[in-house]
All heavy atoms as a GROMACS GRO file, in nm:
protein
  558
    1MET      N    1  -0.148   8.964   3.048
    1MET     CA    2  -0.106   8.869   2.947
    1MET      C    3  -0.222   8.776   2.911
    1MET      O    4  -0.245   8.747   2.794
    1MET     CB    5   0.012   8.788   3.001
    1MET     CG    6   0.069   8.694   2.903
    1MET     SD    7   0.222   8.626   2.971
    1MET     CE    8   0.251   8.497   2.858
    2GLY      N    9  -0.294   8.730   3.012
    2GLY     CA   10  -0.409   8.643   2.986
    2GLY      C   11  -0.517   8.713   2.907
    2GLY      O   12  -0.584   8.651   2.824
    3LEU      N   13  -0.532   8.842   2.932
    3LEU     CA   14  -0.631   8.920   2.857
    3LEU      C   15  -0.597   8.920   2.709
    3LEU      O   16  -0.684   8.896   2.624
    3LEU     CB   17  -0.636   9.063   2.911
    3LEU     CG   18  -0.733   9.158   2.843
    3LEU    CD1   19  -0.876   9.114   2.869
    3LEU    CD2   20  -0.712   9.300   2.892
    4PHE      N   21  -0.471   8.944   2.676
    4PHE     CA   22  -0.429   8.947   2.536
    4PHE      C   23  -0.439   8.810   2.470
    4PHE      O   24  -0.479   8.798   2.354
    4PHE     CB   25  -0.288   9.002   2.523
    4PHE     CG   26  -0.276   9.144   2.569
    4PHE    CD1   27  -0.186   9.180   2.667
    4PHE    CD2   28  -0.358   9.243   2.516
    4PHE    CE1   29  -0.175   9.310   2.709
    4PHE    CE2   30  -0.348   9.375   2.558
    4PHE     CZ   31  -0.257   9.409   2.656
    5ILE      N   32  -0.404   8.706   2.544
    5ILE     CA   33  -0.416   8.570   2.490
    5ILE      C   34  -0.562   8.537   2.462
    5ILE      O   35  -0.596   8.484   2.356
    5ILE     CB   36  -0.353   8.467   2.586
    5ILE    CG1   37  -0.202   8.486   2.593
    5ILE    CG2   38  -0.388   8.324   2.544
    5ILE    CD1   39  -0.134   8.404   2.700
    6GLY      N   40  -0.650   8.569   2.558
    6GLY     CA   41  -0.792   8.542   2.540
    6GLY      C   42  -0.851   8.621   2.424
    6GLY      O   43  -0.932   8.568   2.346
    7ILE      N   44  -0.811   8.747   2.411
    7ILE     CA   45  -0.860   8.827   2.299
    7ILE      C   46  -0.812   8.769   2.167
    7ILE      O   47  -0.888   8.758   2.070
    7ILE     CB   48  -0.816   8.975   2.316
    7ILE    CG1   49  -0.896   9.039   2.430
    7ILE    CG2   50  -0.834   9.053   2.187
    7ILE    CD1   51  -0.848   9.178   2.468
    8GLY      N   52  -0.685   8.730   2.163
    8GLY     CA   53  -0.631   8.671   2.039
    8GLY      C   54  -0.702   8.543   2.000
    8GLY      O   55  -0.739   8.524   1.884
    9VAL      N   56  -0.727   8.458   2.097
    9VAL     CA   57  -0.797   8.332   2.069
    9VAL      C   58  -0.940   8.360   2.026
    9VAL      O   59  -0.993   8.297   1.933
    9VAL     CB   60  -0.793   8.238   2.192
    9VAL    CG1   61  -0.885   8.119   2.173
    9VAL    CG2   62  -0.651   8.192   2.218
   10GLY      N   63  -1.004   8.458   2.092
   10GLY     CA   64  -1.141   8.494   2.055
   10GLY      C   65  -1.150   8.546   1.913
   10GLY      O   66  -1.244   8.514   1.839
   11ILE      N   67  -1.054   8.628   1.874
   11ILE     CA   68  -1.052   8.680   1.736
   11ILE      C   69  -1.031   8.567   1.637
   11ILE      O   70  -1.101   8.558   1.535
   11ILE     CB   71  -0.943   8.789   1.721
   11ILE    CG1   72  -0.983   8.914   1.799
   11ILE    CG2   73  -0.919   8.821   1.575
   11ILE    CD1   74  -0.874   9.018   1.810
   12LEU      N   75  -0.935   8.478   1.667
   12LEU     CA   76  -0.909   8.365   1.577
   12LEU      C   77  -1.029   8.271   1.568
   12LEU      O   78  -1.051   8.208   1.465
   12LEU     CB   79  -0.785   8.288   1.623
   12LEU     CG   80  -0.652   8.362   1.608
   12LEU    CD1   81  -0.539   8.281   1.671
   12LEU    CD2   82  -0.622   8.390   1.462
   13ALA      N   83  -1.108   8.262   1.676
   13ALA     CA   84  -1.224   8.175   1.676
   13ALA      C   85  -1.344   8.238   1.606
   13ALA      O   86  -1.444   8.172   1.580
   13ALA     CB   87  -1.262   8.139   1.819
   14GLY      N   88  -1.334   8.369   1.579
   14GLY     CA   89  -1.443   8.435   1.509
   14GLY      C   90  -1.557   8.478   1.599
   14GLY      O   91  -1.671   8.492   1.554
   15TYR      N   92  -1.528   8.499   1.727
   15TYR     CA   93  -1.632   8.543   1.821
   15TYR      C   94  -1.669   8.688   1.796
   15TYR      O   95  -1.592   8.764   1.738
   15TYR     CB   96  -1.582   8.530   1.965
   15TYR     CG   97  -1.573   8.388   2.018
   15TYR    CD1   98  -1.522   8.364   2.145
   15TYR    CD2   99  -1.615   8.279   1.945
   15TYR    CE1  100  -1.512   8.237   2.197
   15TYR    CE2  101  -1.606   8.151   1.995
   15TYR     CZ  102  -1.555   8.130   2.121
   15TYR     OH  103  -1.546   8.004   2.171
   16ASP      N  104  -1.788   8.727   1.844
   16ASP     CA  105  -1.826   8.868   1.838
   16ASP      C  106  -1.755   8.944   1.950
   16ASP      O  107  -1.687   8.884   2.034
   16ASP     CB  108  -1.978   8.885   1.846
   16ASP     CG  109  -2.037   8.836   1.977
   16ASP    OD1  110  -1.965   8.774   2.056
   16ASP    OD2  111  -2.157   8.862   2.002
   17VAL      N  112  -1.767   9.076   1.951
   17VAL     CA  113  -1.690   9.160   2.042
   17VAL      C  114  -1.719   9.126   2.189
   17VAL      O  115  -1.627   9.120   2.271
   17VAL     CB  116  -1.719   9.310   2.014
   17VAL    CG1  117  -1.648   9.398   2.116
   17VAL    CG2  118  -1.677   9.347   1.874
   18ALA      N  119  -1.843   9.101   2.224
   18ALA     CA  120  -1.879   9.069   2.363
   18ALA      C  121  -1.813   8.938   2.407
   18ALA      O  122  -1.759   8.928   2.518
   18ALA     CB  123  -2.030   9.061   2.379
   19LYS      N  124  -1.819   8.837   2.321
   19LYS     CA  125  -1.759   8.708   2.355
   19LYS      C  126  -1.606   8.717   2.361
   19LYS      O  127  -1.543   8.651   2.442
   19LYS     CB  128  -1.799   8.601   2.252
   19LYS     CG  129  -1.943   8.561   2.260
   19LYS     CD  130  -1.966   8.472   2.378
   19LYS     CE  131  -2.107   8.417   2.374
   19LYS     NZ  132  -2.134   8.330   2.485
   20ILE      N  133  -1.546   8.800   2.276
   20ILE     CA  134  -1.402   8.820   2.280
   20ILE      C  135  -1.360   8.881   2.414
   20ILE      O  136  -1.265   8.836   2.478
   20ILE     CB  137  -1.355   8.908   2.162
   20ILE    CG1  138  -1.369   8.833   2.031
   20ILE    CG2  139  -1.211   8.954   2.182
   20ILE    CD1  140  -1.345   8.918   1.907
   21GLY      N  141  -1.434   8.984   2.456
   21GLY     CA  142  -1.405   9.046   2.586
   21GLY      C  143  -1.422   8.950   2.702
   21GLY      O  144  -1.342   8.947   2.794
   22GLN      N  145  -1.529   8.872   2.696
   22GLN     CA  146  -1.554   8.774   2.802
   22GLN      C  147  -1.444   8.668   2.806
   22GLN      O  148  -1.396   8.632   2.914
   22GLN     CB  149  -1.689   8.708   2.780
   22GLN     CG  150  -1.726   8.609   2.889
   22GLN     CD  151  -1.862   8.544   2.863
   22GLN    OE1  152  -1.921   8.560   2.757
   22GLN    NE2  153  -1.910   8.471   2.962
   23LEU      N  154  -1.402   8.618   2.691
   23LEU     CA  155  -1.296   8.518   2.687
   23LEU      C  156  -1.165   8.576   2.737
   23LEU      O  157  -1.091   8.510   2.810
   23LEU     CB  158  -1.279   8.464   2.544
   23LEU     CG  159  -1.174   8.354   2.527
   23LEU    CD1  160  -1.210   8.232   2.610
   23LEU    CD2  161  -1.161   8.318   2.380
   24GLY      N  162  -1.136   8.701   2.702
   24GLY     CA  163  -1.014   8.766   2.750
   24GLY      C  164  -1.014   8.780   2.901
   24GLY      O  165  -0.913   8.751   2.967
   25MET      N  166  -1.125   8.824   2.959
   25MET     CA  167  -1.133   8.839   3.105
   25MET      C  168  -1.127   8.705   3.175
   25MET      O  169  -1.063   8.691   3.280
   25MET     CB  170  -1.261   8.914   3.143
   25MET     CG  171  -1.261   9.059   3.101
   25MET     SD  172  -1.125   9.154   3.168
   25MET     CE  173  -1.169   9.157   3.340
   26THR      N  174  -1.194   8.606   3.120
   26THR     CA  175  -1.192   8.473   3.180
   26THR      C  176  -1.051   8.414   3.179
   26THR      O  177  -1.004   8.358   3.279
   26THR     CB  178  -1.289   8.379   3.106
   26THR    OG1  179  -1.419   8.436   3.108
   26THR    CG2  180  -1.291   8.242   3.168
   27THR      N  181  -0.982   8.428   3.067
   27THR     CA  182  -0.846   8.376   3.057
   27THR      C  183  -0.753   8.447   3.155
   27THR      O  184  -0.670   8.384   3.221
   27THR     CB  185  -0.793   8.391   2.913
   27THR    OG1  186  -0.884   8.328   2.823
   27THR    CG2  187  -0.656   8.328   2.898
   28ALA      N  188  -0.768   8.578   3.166
   28ALA     CA  189  -0.685   8.655   3.261
   28ALA      C  190  -0.712   8.611   3.404
   28ALA      O  191  -0.619   8.596   3.484
   28ALA     CB  192  -0.712   8.804   3.245
   29ALA      N  193  -0.840   8.589   3.437
   29ALA     CA  194  -0.874   8.547   3.573
   29ALA      C  195  -0.817   8.409   3.605
   29ALA      O  196  -0.764   8.386   3.714
   29ALA     CB  197  -1.026   8.546   3.590
   30VAL      N  198  -0.826   8.318   3.510
   30VAL     CA  199  -0.773   8.183   3.532
   30VAL      C  200  -0.621   8.187   3.550
   30VAL      O  201  -0.567   8.121   3.638
   30VAL     CB  202  -0.813   8.089   3.415
   30VAL    CG1  203  -0.733   7.960   3.419
   30VAL    CG2  204  -0.961   8.060   3.420
   31MET      N  205  -0.554   8.268   3.470
   31MET     CA  206  -0.409   8.277   3.482
   31MET      C  207  -0.367   8.341   3.614
   31MET      O  208  -0.259   8.314   3.665
   31MET     CB  209  -0.350   8.354   3.364
   31MET     CG  210  -0.354   8.275   3.235
   31MET     SD  211  -0.280   8.361   3.097
   31MET     CE  212  -0.108   8.348   3.139
   32LYS      N  213  -0.452   8.424   3.672
   32LYS     CA  214  -0.421   8.488   3.800
   32LYS      C  215  -0.450   8.394   3.917
   32LYS      O  216  -0.373   8.385   4.012
   32LYS     CB  217  -0.503   8.617   3.813
   32LYS     CG  218  -0.488   8.688   3.943
   32LYS     CD  219  -0.353   8.751   3.956
   32LYS     CE  220  -0.345   8.832   4.084
   32LYS     NZ  221  -0.212   8.878   4.110
   33ILE      N  222  -0.561   8.323   3.910
   33ILE     CA  223  -0.608   8.243   4.024
   33ILE      C  224  -0.545   8.103   4.027
   33ILE      O  225  -0.522   8.049   4.135
   33ILE     CB  226  -0.762   8.233   4.020
   33ILE    CG1  227  -0.822   8.371   4.045
   33ILE    CG2  228  -0.813   8.134   4.122
   33ILE    CD1  229  -0.971   8.377   4.026
   34MET      N  230  -0.517   8.044   3.913
   34MET     CA  231  -0.471   7.905   3.907
   34MET      C  232  -0.347   7.878   3.992
   34MET      O  233  -0.347   7.780   4.069
   34MET     CB  234  -0.447   7.863   3.763
   34MET     CG  235  -0.411   7.716   3.749
   34MET     SD  236  -0.543   7.607   3.801
   34MET     CE  237  -0.628   7.588   3.648
   35PRO      N  238  -0.241   7.957   3.986
   35PRO     CA  239  -0.124   7.926   4.071
   35PRO      C  240  -0.155   7.930   4.220
   35PRO      O  241  -0.102   7.849   4.296
   35PRO     CB  242  -0.022   8.034   4.034
   35PRO     CG  243  -0.063   8.081   3.899
   35PRO     CD  244  -0.211   8.067   3.894
   36LYS      N  245  -0.242   8.019   4.263
   36LYS     CA  246  -0.279   8.026   4.404
   36LYS      C  247  -0.358   7.902   4.446
   36LYS      O  248  -0.337   7.847   4.554
   36LYS     CB  249  -0.360   8.152   4.432
   36LYS     CG  250  -0.281   8.280   4.415
   36LYS     CD  251  -0.367   8.400   4.443
   36LYS     CE  252  -0.301   8.529   4.403
   36LYS     NZ  253  -0.188   8.569   4.479
   37MET      N  254  -0.447   7.856   4.360
   37MET     CA  255  -0.526   7.737   4.391
   37MET      C  256  -0.437   7.612   4.394
   37MET      O  257  -0.452   7.527   4.481
   37MET     CB  258  -0.638   7.718   4.289
   37MET     CG  259  -0.740   7.830   4.290
   37MET     SD  260  -0.817   7.856   4.451
   37MET     CE  261  -0.904   7.704   4.472
   38VAL      N  262  -0.345   7.602   4.302
   38VAL     CA  263  -0.253   7.487   4.300
   38VAL      C  264  -0.164   7.489   4.424
   38VAL      O  265  -0.135   7.384   4.482
   38VAL     CB  266  -0.171   7.486   4.170
   38VAL    CG1  267  -0.062   7.382   4.175
   38VAL    CG2  268  -0.261   7.461   4.051
   39ALA      N  269  -0.122   7.609   4.466
   39ALA     CA  270  -0.038   7.619   4.587
   39ALA      C  271  -0.114   7.570   4.709
   39ALA      O  272  -0.058   7.498   4.793
   39ALA     CB  273   0.007   7.763   4.607
   40MET      N  274  -0.242   7.606   4.720
   40MET     CA  275  -0.322   7.558   4.834
   40MET      C  276  -0.342   7.408   4.826
   40MET      O  277  -0.335   7.338   4.928
   40MET     CB  278  -0.457   7.630   4.838
   40MET     CG  279  -0.445   7.775   4.876
   40MET     SD  280  -0.598   7.861   4.914
   40MET     CE  281  -0.711   7.806   4.792
   41PHE      N  282  -0.363   7.355   4.707
   41PHE     CA  283  -0.378   7.211   4.688
   41PHE      C  284  -0.250   7.138   4.726
   41PHE      O  285  -0.253   7.034   4.792
   41PHE     CB  286  -0.416   7.184   4.542
   41PHE     CG  287  -0.447   7.041   4.512
   41PHE    CD1  288  -0.555   6.978   4.571
   41PHE    CD2  289  -0.370   6.969   4.423
   41PHE    CE1  290  -0.585   6.846   4.543
   41PHE    CE2  291  -0.398   6.838   4.394
   41PHE     CZ  292  -0.505   6.776   4.454
   42MET      N  293  -0.137   7.194   4.686
   42MET     CA  294  -0.009   7.134   4.717
   42MET      C  295   0.018   7.136   4.867
   42MET      O  296   0.073   7.040   4.922
   42MET     CB  297   0.103   7.208   4.644
   42MET     CG  298   0.236   7.138   4.650
   42MET     SD  299   0.362   7.223   4.557
   42MET     CE  300   0.400   7.355   4.668
   43GLU      N  301  -0.019   7.245   4.934
   43GLU     CA  302  -0.003   7.253   5.079
   43GLU      C  303  -0.077   7.140   5.149
   43GLU      O  304  -0.029   7.085   5.247
   43GLU     CB  305  -0.057   7.386   5.131
   43GLU     CG  306   0.046   7.492   5.152
   43GLU     CD  307  -0.016   7.616   5.212
   43GLU    OE1  308  -0.075   7.606   5.322
   43GLU    OE2  309  -0.005   7.721   5.148
   44GLY      N  310  -0.192   7.105   5.098
   44GLY     CA  311  -0.270   6.997   5.156
   44GLY      C  312  -0.214   6.859   5.125
   44GLY      O  313  -0.228   6.767   5.205
   45LEU      N  314  -0.152   6.845   5.010
   45LEU     CA  315  -0.100   6.714   4.970
   45LEU      C  316   0.036   6.680   5.032
   45LEU      O  317   0.067   6.562   5.050
   45LEU     CB  318  -0.089   6.705   4.819
   45LEU     CG  319  -0.218   6.681   4.744
   45LEU    CD1  320  -0.190   6.673   4.595
   45LEU    CD2  321  -0.286   6.553   4.789
   46MET      N  322   0.115   6.779   5.061
   46MET     CA  323   0.249   6.752   5.112
   46MET      C  324   0.247   6.675   5.245
   46MET      O  325   0.320   6.577   5.258
   46MET     CB  326   0.329   6.881   5.125
   46MET     CG  327   0.367   6.942   4.991
   46MET     SD  328   0.451   6.830   4.879
   46MET     CE  329   0.608   6.820   4.957
   47PRO      N  330   0.166   6.711   5.342
   47PRO     CA  331   0.162   6.632   5.466
   47PRO      C  332   0.113   6.488   5.442
   47PRO      O  333   0.161   6.394   5.506
   47PRO     CB  334   0.065   6.707   5.556
   47PRO     CG  335   0.061   6.844   5.504
   47PRO     CD  336   0.086   6.833   5.357
   48VAL      N  337   0.019   6.472   5.350
   48VAL     CA  338  -0.030   6.338   5.319
   48VAL      C  339   0.082   6.255   5.257
   48VAL      O  340   0.101   6.138   5.293
   48VAL     CB  341  -0.152   6.345   5.224
   48VAL    CG1  342  -0.193   6.208   5.176
   48VAL    CG2  343  -0.268   6.417   5.291
   49ALA      N  344   0.158   6.313   5.166
   49ALA     CA  345   0.268   6.241   5.103
   49ALA      C  346   0.376   6.206   5.205
   49ALA      O  347   0.430   6.094   5.203
   49ALA     CB  348   0.328   6.325   4.990
   50GLU      N  349   0.407   6.298   5.295
   50GLU     CA  350   0.507   6.270   5.398
   50GLU      C  351   0.460   6.160   5.493
   50GLU      O  352   0.538   6.072   5.529
   50GLU     CB  353   0.540   6.397   5.477
   50GLU     CG  354   0.616   6.500   5.397
   50GLU     CD  355   0.752   6.450   5.351
   50GLU    OE1  356   0.820   6.378   5.429
   50GLU    OE2  357   0.790   6.482   5.238
   51ALA      N  358   0.333   6.164   5.532
   51ALA     CA  359   0.279   6.060   5.621
   51ALA      C  360   0.279   5.924   5.551
   51ALA      O  361   0.311   5.822   5.612
   51ALA     CB  362   0.138   6.098   5.665
   52ALA      N  363   0.243   5.923   5.422
   52ALA     CA  364   0.242   5.796   5.348
   52ALA      C  365   0.384   5.742   5.336
   52ALA      O  366   0.406   5.621   5.351
   52ALA     CB  367   0.182   5.818   5.210
   53LYS      N  368   0.480   5.828   5.313
   53LYS     CA  369   0.619   5.783   5.302
   53LYS      C  370   0.669   5.728   5.435
   53LYS      O  371   0.734   5.624   5.440
   53LYS     CB  372   0.707   5.900   5.256
   53LYS     CG  373   0.847   5.859   5.223
   53LYS     CD  374   0.924   5.975   5.161
   53LYS     CE  375   1.062   5.930   5.124
   53LYS     NZ  376   1.139   6.034   5.059
   54THR      N  377   0.638   5.798   5.545
   54THR     CA  378   0.678   5.751   5.678
   54THR      C  379   0.614   5.615   5.709
   54THR      O  380   0.681   5.523   5.757
   54THR     CB  381   0.637   5.854   5.784
   54THR    OG1  382   0.697   5.979   5.753
   54THR    CG2  383   0.679   5.810   5.922
   55TRP      N  384   0.486   5.602   5.681
   55TRP     CA  385   0.415   5.477   5.710
   55TRP      C  386   0.472   5.362   5.628
   55TRP      O  387   0.495   5.253   5.681
   55TRP     CB  388   0.266   5.494   5.680
   55TRP     CG  389   0.185   5.375   5.721
   55TRP    CD1  390   0.131   5.350   5.842
   55TRP    CD2  391   0.152   5.263   5.638
   55TRP    NE1  392   0.065   5.230   5.841
   55TRP    CE2  393   0.076   5.174   5.716
   55TRP    CE3  394   0.177   5.230   5.507
   55TRP    CZ2  395   0.027   5.055   5.666
   55TRP    CZ3  396   0.128   5.111   5.457
   55TRP    CH2  397   0.053   5.025   5.536
   56THR      N  398   0.494   5.384   5.498
   56THR     CA  399   0.544   5.275   5.415
   56THR      C  400   0.687   5.237   5.453
   56THR      O  401   0.721   5.119   5.450
   56THR     CB  402   0.538   5.311   5.266
   56THR    OG1  403   0.605   5.434   5.243
   56THR    CG2  404   0.395   5.321   5.218
   57ASN      N  405   0.770   5.335   5.487
   57ASN     CA  406   0.906   5.303   5.529
   57ASN      C  407   0.906   5.221   5.657
   57ASN      O  408   0.989   5.131   5.675
   57ASN     CB  409   0.989   5.430   5.548
   57ASN     CG  410   1.028   5.493   5.417
   57ASN    OD1  411   1.032   5.426   5.315
   57ASN    ND2  412   1.057   5.622   5.419
   58LYS      N  413   0.813   5.249   5.746
   58LYS     CA  414   0.805   5.177   5.874
   58LYS      C  415   0.754   5.034   5.852
   58LYS      O  416   0.805   4.940   5.913
   58LYS     CB  417   0.712   5.251   5.969
   58LYS     CG  418   0.693   5.184   6.102
   58LYS     CD  419   0.598   5.265   6.188
   58LYS     CE  420   0.567   5.192   6.317
   58LYS     NZ  421   0.468   5.263   6.397
   59HIS      N  422   0.655   5.018   5.768
   59HIS     CA  423   0.589   4.888   5.751
   59HIS      C  424   0.648   4.801   5.641
   59HIS      O  425   0.610   4.685   5.627
   59HIS     CB  426   0.440   4.908   5.727
   59HIS     CG  427   0.367   4.953   5.850
   59HIS    ND1  428   0.355   5.087   5.882
   59HIS    CD2  429   0.308   4.885   5.950
   59HIS    CE1  430   0.289   5.099   5.995
   59HIS    NE2  431   0.259   4.977   6.040
   60LEU      N  432   0.738   4.853   5.561
   60LEU     CA  433   0.796   4.774   5.453
   60LEU      C  434   0.941   4.737   5.480
   60LEU      O  435   1.020   4.721   5.388
   60LEU     CB  436   0.782   4.848   5.320
   60LEU     CG  437   0.639   4.869   5.270
   60LEU    CD1  438   0.640   4.948   5.141
   60LEU    CD2  439   0.568   4.737   5.251
   61ASN      N  440   0.975   4.726   5.607
   61ASN     CA  441   1.107   4.679   5.651
   61ASN      C  442   1.223   4.761   5.594
   61ASN      O  443   1.322   4.707   5.548
   61ASN     CB  444   1.125   4.530   5.616
   61ASN     CG  445   1.021   4.444   5.682
   61ASN    OD1  446   0.979   4.472   5.794
   61ASN    ND2  447   0.976   4.341   5.613
   62GLY      N  448   1.208   4.892   5.594
   62GLY     CA  449   1.318   4.979   5.555
   62GLY      C  450   1.338   4.999   5.406
   62GLY      O  451   1.429   5.070   5.366
   63ARG      N  452   1.255   4.936   5.324
   63ARG     CA  453   1.268   4.959   5.180
   63ARG      C  454   1.227   5.102   5.148
   63ARG      O  455   1.137   5.158   5.210
   63ARG     CB  456   1.181   4.862   5.101
   63ARG     CG  457   1.237   4.721   5.105
   63ARG     CD  458   1.155   4.629   5.022
   63ARG     NE  459   1.031   4.603   5.098
   63ARG     CZ  460   0.936   4.520   5.060
   63ARG    NH1  461   0.945   4.457   4.946
   63ARG    NH2  462   0.830   4.500   5.135
   64THR      N  463   1.292   5.161   5.052
   64THR     CA  464   1.264   5.299   5.016
   64THR      C  465   1.141   5.307   4.928
   64THR      O  466   1.128   5.231   4.831
   64THR     CB  467   1.383   5.362   4.941
   64THR    OG1  468   1.499   5.349   5.024
   64THR    CG2  469   1.359   5.506   4.910
   65VAL      N  470   1.053   5.398   4.961
   65VAL     CA  471   0.934   5.423   4.881
   65VAL      C  472   0.935   5.570   4.842
   65VAL      O  473   0.948   5.658   4.927
   65VAL     CB  474   0.805   5.391   4.960
   65VAL    CG1  475   0.683   5.428   4.880
   65VAL    CG2  476   0.802   5.244   4.997
   66ASN      N  477   0.923   5.597   4.715
   66ASN     CA  478   0.918   5.734   4.666
   66ASN      C  479   0.774   5.770   4.633
   66ASN      O  480   0.705   5.695   4.563
   66ASN     CB  481   1.004   5.751   4.541
   66ASN     CG  482   1.150   5.728   4.571
   66ASN    OD1  483   1.201   5.775   4.672
   66ASN    ND2  484   1.218   5.655   4.484
   67ILE      N  485   0.730   5.884   4.684
   67ILE     CA  486   0.596   5.933   4.658
   67ILE      C  487   0.608   6.036   4.546
   67ILE      O  488   0.675   6.137   4.561
   67ILE     CB  489   0.533   5.997   4.783
   67ILE    CG1  490   0.534   5.900   4.902
   67ILE    CG2  491   0.393   6.047   4.753
   67ILE    CD1  492   0.450   5.777   4.883
   68GLY      N  493   0.543   6.011   4.433
   68GLY     CA  494   0.550   6.102   4.319
   68GLY      C  495   0.440   6.207   4.324
   68GLY      O  496   0.328   6.180   4.364
   69MET      N  497   0.477   6.327   4.288
   69MET     CA  498   0.380   6.436   4.277
   69MET      C  499   0.374   6.480   4.132
   69MET      O  500   0.474   6.479   4.062
   69MET     CB  501   0.422   6.554   4.366
   69MET     CG  502   0.419   6.523   4.511
   69MET     SD  503   0.250   6.502   4.562
   69MET     CE  504   0.262   6.549   4.730
   70ASP      N  505   0.258   6.522   4.090
   70ASP     CA  506   0.238   6.570   3.955
   70ASP      C  507   0.318   6.697   3.931
   70ASP      O  508   0.332   6.781   4.020
   70ASP     CB  509   0.090   6.597   3.934
   70ASP     CG  510   0.055   6.627   3.791
   70ASP    OD1  511   0.145   6.631   3.706
   70ASP    OD2  512  -0.065   6.644   3.764
   71ALA      N  513   0.371   6.713   3.812
   71ALA     CA  514   0.451   6.831   3.780
   71ALA      C  515   0.368   6.959   3.789
   71ALA      O  516   0.421   7.066   3.815
   71ALA     CB  517   0.510   6.817   3.641
   72ALA      N  518   0.238   6.949   3.772
   72ALA     CA  519   0.152   7.068   3.782
   72ALA      C  520   0.153   7.126   3.923
   72ALA      O  521   0.131   7.246   3.942
   72ALA     CB  522   0.010   7.033   3.741
   73LEU      N  523   0.182   7.044   4.023
   73LEU     CA  524   0.186   7.094   4.159
   73LEU      C  525   0.302   7.188   4.182
   73LEU      O  526   0.298   7.273   4.268
   73LEU     CB  527   0.192   6.978   4.258
   73LEU     CG  528   0.068   6.891   4.264
   73LEU    CD1  529   0.090   6.774   4.360
   73LEU    CD2  530  -0.052   6.970   4.308
   74THR      N  531   0.407   7.173   4.104
   74THR     CA  532   0.521   7.262   4.122
   74THR      C  533   0.492   7.403   4.074
   74THR      O  534   0.564   7.496   4.109
   74THR     CB  535   0.645   7.208   4.049
   74THR    OG1  536   0.618   7.198   3.910
   74THR    CG2  537   0.686   7.074   4.103
   75VAL      N  538   0.386   7.421   3.997
   75VAL     CA  539   0.348   7.555   3.953
   75VAL      C  540   0.316   7.642   4.072
   75VAL      O  541   0.350   7.760   4.076
   75VAL     CB  542   0.228   7.548   3.857
   75VAL    CG1  543   0.173   7.685   3.827
   75VAL    CG2  544   0.267   7.478   3.729
   76GLY      N  545   0.253   7.586   4.172
   76GLY     CA  546   0.215   7.663   4.290
   76GLY      C  547   0.327   7.681   4.390
   76GLY      O  548   0.313   7.756   4.485
   77HIS      N  549   0.436   7.613   4.371
   77HIS     CA  550   0.546   7.622   4.466
   77HIS      C  551   0.619   7.754   4.451
   77HIS      O  552   0.651   7.799   4.349
   77HIS     CB  553   0.644   7.506   4.447
   77HIS     CG  554   0.736   7.489   4.560
   77HIS    ND1  555   0.840   7.574   4.582
   77HIS    CD2  556   0.738   7.399   4.662
   77HIS    CE1  557   0.905   7.537   4.690
   77HIS    NE2  558   0.844   7.431   4.741
   0.00000   0.00000   0.00000
């Protein structure tokens, strides 16, 4: 799918054949790798968010603190 999107964008941009192929392959690679990279990033952030929530709940006299995560992190979930 990324290959076709990259080729389409390359054609619309007026690139030559080599640049169209390169853009198609690059787009396909990014679409394949990005969810895996976000998943690894999210794995690292979840313990930090849980520790921050535990610490703030302990030190703020029981007040509830919500730790927000970016919606992009859910892509890797």
